[in-house]
C-alpha positions as a Markdown table, in Angstrom:
| # | Residue | x | y | z |
|---|---|---|---|---|
| 1 | Met | -128.8 | -22.1 | -55.6 |
| 2 | Arg | -128.4 | -18.6 | -56.9 |
| 3 | Phe | -131.3 | -16.5 | -57.8 |
| 4 | Ser | -132.0 | -15.0 | -61.2 |
| 5 | Pro | -131.9 | -11.3 | -60.7 |
| 6 | Val | -133.8 | -8.6 | -62.6 |
| 7 | Phe | -131.8 | -5.3 | -62.5 |
| 8 | Ala | -133.4 | -2.0 | -62.0 |
| 9 | Ala | -130.3 | 0.0 | -63.0 |
| 10 | Glu | -127.2 | -0.1 | -65.1 |
| 11 | Pro | -124.2 | -2.2 | -63.9 |
| 12 | Trp | -122.1 | 0.7 | -62.7 |
| 13 | Ala | -125.0 | 1.9 | -60.4 |
| 14 | Tyr | -124.3 | -1.1 | -58.1 |
| 15 | Leu | -121.0 | 0.5 | -57.2 |
| 16 | Gly | -122.3 | 4.0 | -56.8 |
| 17 | Ala | -123.5 | 6.1 | -53.9 |
| 18 | Asp | -126.8 | 7.8 | -53.1 |
| 19 | Glu | -128.3 | 9.4 | -50.0 |
| 20 | Ala | -129.0 | 6.1 | -48.3 |
| 21 | Val | -126.0 | 4.1 | -49.5 |
| 22 | Asp | -123.5 | 6.8 | -48.8 |
| 23 | Val | -120.4 | 5.0 | -50.0 |
| 24 | Glu | -118.1 | 8.0 | -49.7 |
| 25 | His | -118.8 | 8.7 | -46.1 |
| 26 | Pro | -115.6 | 8.6 | -44.0 |
| 27 | Leu | -116.9 | 6.0 | -41.6 |
| 28 | Val | -118.0 | 3.7 | -44.4 |
| 29 | Gln | -114.6 | 4.2 | -46.0 |
| 30 | Ala | -112.7 | 3.5 | -42.8 |
| 31 | Ile | -114.6 | 0.3 | -42.0 |
| 32 | Ala | -114.2 | -0.9 | -45.6 |
| 33 | Ser | -110.5 | -0.2 | -45.4 |
| 34 | Glu | -110.2 | -2.2 | -42.2 |
| 35 | Leu | -112.1 | -5.2 | -43.7 |
| 36 | Arg | -110.6 | -5.1 | -47.2 |
| 37 | Thr | -108.4 | -8.1 | -48.1 |
| 38 | Gly | -106.9 | -9.1 | -51.3 |
| 39 | Asp | -109.9 | -10.9 | -52.7 |
| 40 | Asp | -113.6 | -9.9 | -53.2 |
| 41 | Leu | -115.0 | -13.1 | -51.8 |
| 42 | Thr | -113.2 | -12.8 | -48.4 |
| 43 | Tyr | -114.1 | -9.1 | -48.3 |
| 44 | Ala | -117.8 | -9.7 | -49.0 |
| 45 | Arg | -117.9 | -12.3 | -46.2 |
| 46 | Leu | -116.2 | -10.0 | -43.7 |
| 47 | Ala | -118.5 | -7.1 | -44.6 |
| 48 | Phe | -121.5 | -9.3 | -44.3 |
| 49 | Glu | -120.3 | -10.6 | -40.9 |
| 50 | Tyr | -119.6 | -7.1 | -39.7 |
| 51 | Val | -123.1 | -5.8 | -40.4 |
| 52 | Arg | -124.7 | -9.0 | -39.1 |
| 53 | Asp | -122.8 | -9.0 | -35.9 |
| 54 | Lys | -122.5 | -5.3 | -35.1 |
| 55 | Val | -125.8 | -3.8 | -36.2 |
| 56 | Ser | -128.8 | -4.9 | -34.2 |
| 57 | His | -132.5 | -4.8 | -35.3 |
| 58 | Pro | -134.4 | -2.3 | -33.1 |
| 59 | Val | -137.0 | -5.0 | -32.2 |
| 60 | Asp | -134.3 | -7.4 | -30.9 |
| 61 | Val | -132.6 | -4.9 | -28.5 |
| 62 | Pro | -135.2 | -3.0 | -28.2 |
| 63 | Asp | -134.0 | 0.4 | -29.6 |
| 64 | Pro | -136.3 | 3.2 | -30.6 |
| 65 | Arg | -133.9 | 4.9 | -33.0 |
| 66 | Val | -134.8 | 4.8 | -36.7 |
| 67 | Thr | -131.8 | 4.9 | -39.1 |
| 68 | Trp | -131.8 | 4.8 | -42.8 |
| 69 | Arg | -128.4 | 6.2 | -44.1 |
| 70 | Ala | -125.6 | 3.5 | -44.2 |
| 71 | Ser | -123.2 | 5.7 | -42.2 |
| 72 | Asp | -125.8 | 6.3 | -39.5 |
| 73 | Val | -126.6 | 2.6 | -39.3 |
| 74 | Leu | -122.9 | 1.8 | -38.8 |
| 75 | Glu | -122.3 | 4.6 | -36.4 |
| 76 | Gln | -125.3 | 3.9 | -34.2 |
| 77 | Gly | -125.2 | 0.1 | -34.5 |
| 78 | Thr | -129.0 | -0.2 | -35.1 |
| 79 | Gly | -131.4 | -0.4 | -38.0 |
| 80 | Phe | -134.3 | -2.2 | -39.5 |
| 81 | Cys | -133.5 | -4.8 | -42.1 |
| 82 | Phe | -133.7 | -2.2 | -44.8 |
| 83 | Ala | -131.2 | 0.0 | -43.1 |
| 84 | Gln | -128.9 | -3.0 | -42.5 |
| 85 | Thr | -129.0 | -3.7 | -46.2 |
| 86 | His | -128.0 | -0.1 | -46.9 |
| 87 | Ala | -125.0 | -0.5 | -44.6 |
| 88 | Leu | -123.9 | -3.8 | -46.2 |
| 89 | Ala | -124.3 | -2.5 | -49.7 |
| 90 | Ala | -122.3 | 0.6 | -48.8 |
| 91 | Leu | -119.5 | -1.4 | -47.3 |
| 92 | Leu | -119.4 | -3.8 | -50.3 |
| 93 | Arg | -119.4 | -0.9 | -52.8 |
| 94 | Ala | -116.7 | 0.9 | -50.9 |
| 95 | Gly | -114.6 | -2.2 | -51.3 |
| 96 | Gly | -115.2 | -2.3 | -55.0 |
| 97 | Val | -117.8 | -5.2 | -54.9 |
| 98 | Gln | -121.1 | -4.7 | -56.8 |
| 99 | Ala | -124.1 | -4.8 | -54.5 |
| 100 | Gly | -127.8 | -4.0 | -54.6 |
| 101 | Leu | -131.0 | -4.1 | -52.6 |
| 102 | Cys | -133.8 | -6.6 | -52.9 |
| 103 | Tyr | -136.9 | -7.4 | -51.0 |
| 104 | Gln | -139.4 | -10.1 | -49.9 |
| 105 | Arg | -143.0 | -9.5 | -49.0 |
| 106 | Leu | -143.7 | -11.6 | -45.9 |
| 107 | Arg | -146.7 | -12.2 | -43.7 |
| 108 | Ala | -146.9 | -11.9 | -39.9 |
| 109 | Gly | -150.4 | -12.9 | -38.8 |
| 110 | Asp | -152.9 | -10.9 | -40.9 |
| 111 | Gln | -150.4 | -8.2 | -41.9 |
| 112 | Phe | -147.8 | -8.1 | -44.7 |
| 113 | Phe | -144.4 | -6.4 | -44.5 |
| 114 | Leu | -141.4 | -6.0 | -46.7 |
| 115 | His | -138.1 | -7.5 | -45.7 |
| 116 | Gly | -134.8 | -6.1 | -47.0 |
| 117 | Leu | -131.9 | -8.2 | -48.4 |
| 118 | Thr | -128.6 | -7.4 | -50.0 |
| 119 | Ala | -127.6 | -8.8 | -53.4 |
| 120 | Val | -123.9 | -9.1 | -54.0 |
| 121 | Leu | -121.9 | -10.1 | -57.1 |
| 122 | Val | -119.3 | -12.8 | -56.1 |
| 123 | Asp | -117.7 | -15.5 | -58.2 |
| 124 | Asp | -119.4 | -14.2 | -61.4 |
| 125 | Gly | -122.9 | -14.6 | -59.9 |
| 126 | Trp | -125.4 | -12.8 | -57.7 |
| 127 | Val | -126.4 | -14.1 | -54.3 |
| 128 | Arg | -128.7 | -12.6 | -51.7 |
| 129 | Leu | -127.5 | -12.2 | -48.2 |
| 130 | Asp | -129.6 | -11.4 | -45.1 |
| 131 | Pro | -127.6 | -9.3 | -42.6 |
| 132 | Arg | -130.7 | -9.1 | -40.3 |
| 133 | Gly | -128.8 | -10.5 | -37.3 |
| 134 | Val | -130.3 | -13.9 | -37.4 |
| 135 | Asp | -127.5 | -16.5 | -37.1 |
| 136 | Leu | -127.0 | -16.9 | -40.8 |
| 137 | Ser | -123.6 | -17.7 | -42.4 |
| 138 | Phe | -122.2 | -16.2 | -45.6 |
| 139 | Ser | -122.4 | -18.2 | -48.8 |
| 140 | Ala | -121.1 | -17.2 | -52.3 |
| 141 | Ser | -123.0 | -20.1 | -53.9 |
| 142 | Glu | -126.5 | -19.9 | -52.6 |
| 143 | Asp | -129.0 | -17.4 | -51.1 |
| 144 | Arg | -129.0 | -17.4 | -47.3 |
| 145 | Leu | -132.3 | -16.0 | -46.2 |
| 146 | Ala | -133.7 | -15.7 | -42.7 |
| 147 | Tyr | -137.3 | -16.3 | -43.7 |
| 148 | Pro | -138.6 | -19.1 | -45.8 |
| 149 | Met | -141.2 | -18.1 | -48.4 |
| 150 | Asp | -144.8 | -19.2 | -48.4 |
| 151 | Pro | -146.4 | -18.2 | -51.7 |
| 152 | Ala | -149.7 | -19.8 | -50.7 |
| 153 | Ala | -149.9 | -17.2 | -47.9 |
| 154 | Gly | -149.4 | -14.4 | -50.4 |
| 155 | Glu | -145.7 | -13.9 | -49.7 |
| 156 | Val | -143.6 | -12.7 | -52.6 |
| 157 | Asp | -139.9 | -13.1 | -53.4 |
| 158 | Tyr | -139.1 | -10.1 | -55.6 |
| 159 | Pro | -136.4 | -10.8 | -58.2 |
| 160 | Thr | -135.5 | -7.1 | -58.7 |
| 161 | Val | -132.2 | -5.8 | -57.5 |
| 162 | Tyr | -132.3 | -2.1 | -56.9 |
| 163 | Ala | -129.2 | 0.2 | -56.9 |
| 164 | Ser | -131.0 | 2.6 | -54.5 |
| 165 | Pro | -133.8 | 2.0 | -52.0 |
| 166 | Pro | -137.3 | 2.2 | -53.5 |
| 167 | Glu | -139.3 | 5.3 | -52.5 |
| 168 | Ala | -141.7 | 3.3 | -50.3 |
| 169 | Val | -138.8 | 2.0 | -48.1 |
| 170 | Leu | -137.0 | 5.3 | -47.9 |
| 171 | Thr | -140.1 | 7.3 | -47.1 |
| 172 | Ala | -141.1 | 4.9 | -44.3 |
| 173 | Leu | -137.7 | 5.2 | -42.7 |
| 174 | Gln | -137.4 | 8.9 | -43.1 |
| 175 | Ser | -140.8 | 9.8 | -41.9 |
| 176 | Glu | -140.7 | 8.2 | -38.4 |
| 177 | Thr | -138.4 | 8.6 | -35.4 |
| 178 | Asp | -139.6 | 5.8 | -33.2 |
| 179 | Ala | -138.9 | 2.2 | -34.3 |
| 180 | Met | -141.2 | 0.7 | -31.6 |
| 181 | His | -144.0 | 3.0 | -32.7 |
| 182 | Met | -143.5 | 1.8 | -36.3 |
| 183 | Met | -143.7 | -1.8 | -35.4 |
| 184 | Arg | -146.7 | -1.5 | -33.1 |
| 185 | Asn | -148.7 | 0.5 | -35.7 |
| 186 | Gly | -147.7 | -1.4 | -38.8 |
| 187 | Leu | -145.9 | 1.5 | -40.3 |
| 188 | Leu | -143.2 | -0.5 | -42.1 |
| 189 | Pro | -143.8 | -0.7 | -45.8 |
| 190 | Ser | -145.7 | -3.7 | -47.2 |
| 191 | Val | -145.5 | -3.1 | -50.9 |
| 192 | Leu | -142.9 | -1.7 | -53.3 |
């Protein structure tokens, strides 16, 4: 099932660039050019698989580096879920496929944290993809999310699709240099 998005920007913004989703960066353009095929659906799948398989989450490796700009994520091969979504959105946009950023508020024990997802327009509808590195497959017909929602526990599935990262996400990633420190001390954003 596809979700019903609420858009935070005009349609053309989901093809545009910003400081985090740096679509015009030569590395983003080069990878997009390698992956681009004749149709949007295949390209979207290849871009998703590229980020899912080539960009690790710093907790899984472990890797202390904190990345936030799409080109840095792709170059260094590491990034929190937010950074991974920036990379996927940049690749999709570089290939001419509309993409945005969306979020879930999840609970781990007694703490909440935001989880980043990428929304992509394929086959005349928007679906959310989770390039987090969990063994998820691409789907053009339904959301593929790593974490099931539990509204009773206070978890929230935000319907808004952003063209650029919200300030809370970008500030958290730009203000820290040690991913392990961020995780240990609860410094990842928990609200938008």
